[in-house]
KOLPAZA-772320 format. One record per residue: x, y negated, z of N, C-alpha, C in turn; residue number from 1. Coordinates in steps of 0.1 Angstrom, whole numbers, plus 5000, padded with zeros to 4 digits. Each point is the difference from the previous one (the first is absolute). Layout:
! KOLPAZA-772320
(rec (X Y Z) (X Y Z) (X Y Z) NUM),
...
! end
This chain:
! KOLPAZA-772320
(rec (5009 5012 5000) (4991 4988 5000) (5009 4988 5000) 1),
(rec (4997 4990 4992) (5007 4987 5000) (5000 4994 5014) 2),
(rec (5010 4993 5003) (5002 4994 5014) (4998 4985 4999) 3),
(rec (4995 4994 5011) (4999 4985 5001) (4993 4993 4988) 4),
(rec (4989 5006 4996) (4991 4994 4990) (4994 4988 5005) 5),
(rec (5002 4988 4993) (4995 4988 5005) (4997 4990 4988) 6),
(rec (4992 4990 5003) (4997 4989 4991) (5011 4989 5003) 7),
(rec (5006 4995 4990) (5010 4989 5001) (4992 4987 5001) 8),
(rec (4998 4996 5012) (4991 4988 5002) (5004 4988 4993) 9),
(rec (5013 4997 4998) (5005 4988 4994) (4996 4999 4986) 10),
(rec (4997 5010 4993) (4996 5000 4986) (4986 5003 4996) 11),
(rec (4991 5001 5010) (4986 5002 4998) (4995 4987 4993) 12),
(rec (4992 5001 4989) (4995 4989 4993) (4984 5001 5000) 13),
(rec (4994 4992 4992) (4986 5000 4998) (4996 5013 4993) 14),
(rec (5008 5005 4990) (4997 5011 4991) (5009 5012 5001) 15),
(rec (5010 4999 5009) (5010 5012 5000) (5005 5002 5014) 16),
(rec (5006 5012 5002) (5006 5003 5012) (5012 5009 4997) 17),
(rec (5011 4999 5008) (5012 5008 4998) (5000 5009 5012) 18),
(rec (5002 5013 4997) (5002 5010 5011) (5014 5006 4998) 19),
(rec (5006 5005 5011) (5013 5007 5000) (5000 5011 5010) 20),
(rec (5010 5009 4999) (5001 5012 5008) (5014 5005 4999) 21),
(rec (5003 5009 5009) (5013 5007 5000) (4998 5014 4996) 22),
(rec (5005 5005 4988) (4998 5014 4996) (5008 5009 5010) 23),
(rec (4995 5012 5001) (5006 5010 5009) (5005 5011 4991) 24),
(rec (5005 5010 5006) (5006 5012 4993) (4989 5006 4991) 25),
(rec (5004 5003 4988) (4991 5004 4989) (5000 5015 4998) 26),
(rec (5006 5008 5009) (5001 5014 4998) (5009 5005 4989) 27),
(rec (5008 4990 4995) (5010 5004 4989) (4993 4999 4986) 28),
(rec (4988 4996 5000) (4993 4998 4987) (4997 4986 4997) 29),
(rec (4998 4997 4987) (4996 4986 4996) (4987 4997 5007) 30),
(rec (4998 4988 5006) (4987 4997 5006) (4995 4987 4994) 31),
(rec (4987 4998 5001) (4994 4987 4997) (4990 4997 5011) 32),
(rec (4995 4988 5000) (4992 4995 5011) (4986 4997 4994) 33),
(rec (4990 5002 5008) (4986 4997 4997) (4995 4990 5010) 34),
(rec (4996 4988 4994) (4995 4989 5009) (4985 5000 4997) 35),
(rec (4992 5000 5011) (4986 4998 4999) (4996 4987 5006) 36),
(rec (4990 4993 4993) (4995 4988 5006) (4986 4997 4996) 37),
(rec (4993 4992 5008) (4986 4997 4998) (4996 4988 5008) 38),
(rec (4989 4994 4996) (4995 4989 5008) (4994 5007 5013) 39),
(rec (5002 4994 5011) (4996 5006 5013) (4986 5005 5000) 40),
(rec (4991 4993 4993) (4986 5004 5000) (4996 5010 4990) 41),
(rec (5009 5004 4991) (4998 5010 4990) (5003 5014 5005) 42),
(rec (4993 5010 4994) (5003 5014 5004) (5009 5006 4990) 43),
(rec (5003 4993 4989) (5008 5006 4989) (5015 4995 5000) 44),
(rec (5009 5009 5001) (5014 4997 4999) (5005 5000 4986) 45),
(rec (5009 4991 4997) (5008 4999 4987) (5014 5005 5003) 46),
(rec (5005 5009 4992) (5013 5006 5002) (5009 4997 4989) 47),
(rec (5013 4997 5004) (5010 4996 4991) (5012 5008 5002) 48),
(rec (5006 5007 4990) (5012 5008 5001) (5012 4990 4998) 49),
(rec (5010 5002 5009) (5012 4992 5000) (5012 5009 4999) 50),
(rec (5010 4996 4992) (5013 5007 4999) (5006 5002 5014) 51),
(rec (5007 5012 5002) (5007 5002 5012) (5012 4992 5002) 52),
(rec (5004 4992 4990) (5012 4992 5000) (4996 4986 5006) 53),
(rec (4987 4997 5002) (4995 4987 5004) (4996 5001 5015) 54),
(rec (5002 4990 5008) (4995 5000 5013) (4993 4986 5004) 55),
(rec (4997 4993 4990) (4993 4987 5001) (4992 4997 4987) 56),
(rec (4987 4997 5002) (4993 4997 4987) (4989 4990 5004) 57),
(rec (4997 4992 4989) (4989 4990 5001) (4987 5006 4994) 58),
(rec (4989 4998 5006) (4987 5004 4994) (4993 4988 4997) 59),
(rec (4996 4998 4987) (4993 4988 4995) (4986 5002 4998) 60),
(rec (4992 4990 4996) (4986 5001 4997) (4991 5001 5011) 61),
(rec (5004 4996 5012) (4992 5000 5012) (4991 4988 5001) 62),
(rec (4990 5000 5008) (4991 4988 5002) (5005 4992 5011) 63),
(rec (4999 4987 4998) (5005 4991 5011) (4991 5000 5012) 64),
(rec (5006 4998 5012) (4993 4999 5012) (4993 5013 5004) 65),
(rec (5005 5011 4996) (4993 5013 5001) (5009 5010 5008) 66),
(rec (4994 5008 5009) (5006 5010 5008) (5002 5012 4992) 67),
(rec (5013 5005 4999) (5003 5013 4993) (5007 5010 5010) 68),
(rec (4999 5012 4996) (5007 5011 5007) (5009 5007 4991) 69),
(rec (5012 5004 5005) (5010 5007 4993) (5005 5012 5007) 70),
(rec (5003 5010 4993) (5007 5012 5006) (5008 5006 4989) 71),
(rec (5009 5010 5004) (5008 5006 4990) (5005 5014 5004) 72),
(rec (5005 5008 4991) (5007 5012 5003) (5010 5003 4989) 73),
(rec (5008 5010 5002) (5010 5004 4990) (4996 5014 4994) 74),
(rec (5004 5002 4988) (4998 5013 4993) (5012 5004 4993) 75),
(rec (5002 5013 4999) (5010 5006 4991) (4995 5014 4995) 76),
(rec (5008 5007 4993) (4995 5013 4995) (4996 5010 5010) 77),
(rec (5004 4998 5012) (4997 5009 5011) (4986 4997 5006) 78),
(rec (4996 4987 5000) (4988 4996 5006) (4999 4986 5004) 79),
(rec (4991 4997 5009) (4998 4986 5005) (5003 4999 5014) 80),
(rec (5005 4988 5004) (5002 4997 5015) (4987 4996 5006) 81),
(rec (5000 4998 5012) (4988 4994 5007) (4999 4985 4996) 82),
(rec (4988 4995 5002) (4998 4985 4997) (5005 4992 5012) 83),
(rec (5004 4988 4996) (5004 4990 5011) (4987 4995 5006) 84),
(rec (5002 4993 5011) (4988 4993 5006) (4995 4990 4990) 85),
(rec (4987 4997 5001) (4994 4989 4991) (5004 4987 5006) 86),
(rec (5004 4991 4990) (5003 4986 5004) (4989 4991 4995) 87),
(rec (4995 4991 5008) (4989 4991 4996) (5006 4986 5000) 88),
(rec (4997 4992 4989) (5005 4987 4999) (4991 4991 4992) 89),
(rec (5002 4987 5001) (4991 4991 4993) (5008 4992 4990) 90),
(rec (4995 5000 4987) (5007 4991 4990) (4998 4986 5004) 91),
(rec (5008 4991 4995) (4999 4986 5002) (4987 4994 4994) 92),
(rec (4994 4991 5006) (4988 4993 4995) (5004 4990 4989) 93),
(rec (4991 4997 4991) (5003 4989 4990) (5002 4987 5008) 94),
(rec (5009 4992 4994) (5003 4987 5007) (4989 4990 4997) 95),
(rec (4993 5001 4989) (4989 4991 4997) (5005 4988 4992) 96),
(rec (5013 5000 4995) (5005 4989 4993) (4992 4997 4987) 97),
(rec (4995 5011 4994) (4994 4998 4987) (4984 5001 5001) 98),
(rec (4995 5000 5012) (4986 5001 5002) (4994 4986 5001) 99),
(rec (4988 4998 4994) (4992 4987 5001) (4995 4999 5014) 100),
(rec (5000 4987 5004) (4993 4997 5013) (4985 5000 4998) 101),
(rec (4993 5005 5010) (4985 4999 4998) (4994 4991 5010) 102),
! end
């Protein structure tokens, strides 16, 4: 299982988040990572496969000011690790610079 899975708070934006982790022993086989994410209120997870050579990735296309949940696990030809704990975070809200005053 990947270790120290976390959201990089300094680079959370209105529409994206960066997550990072520390890979662990892969059993001697090539491994890849599977990142799952969803809006906190949704029941459906979106899964993204990530190369085993990467330990930090940005996920784009998120909604601003919205709570999301993330989790991940590792896979190789032998099987899958357990999942990390679920991380919940909030994307940044729009600043309102381009919105009309009412």
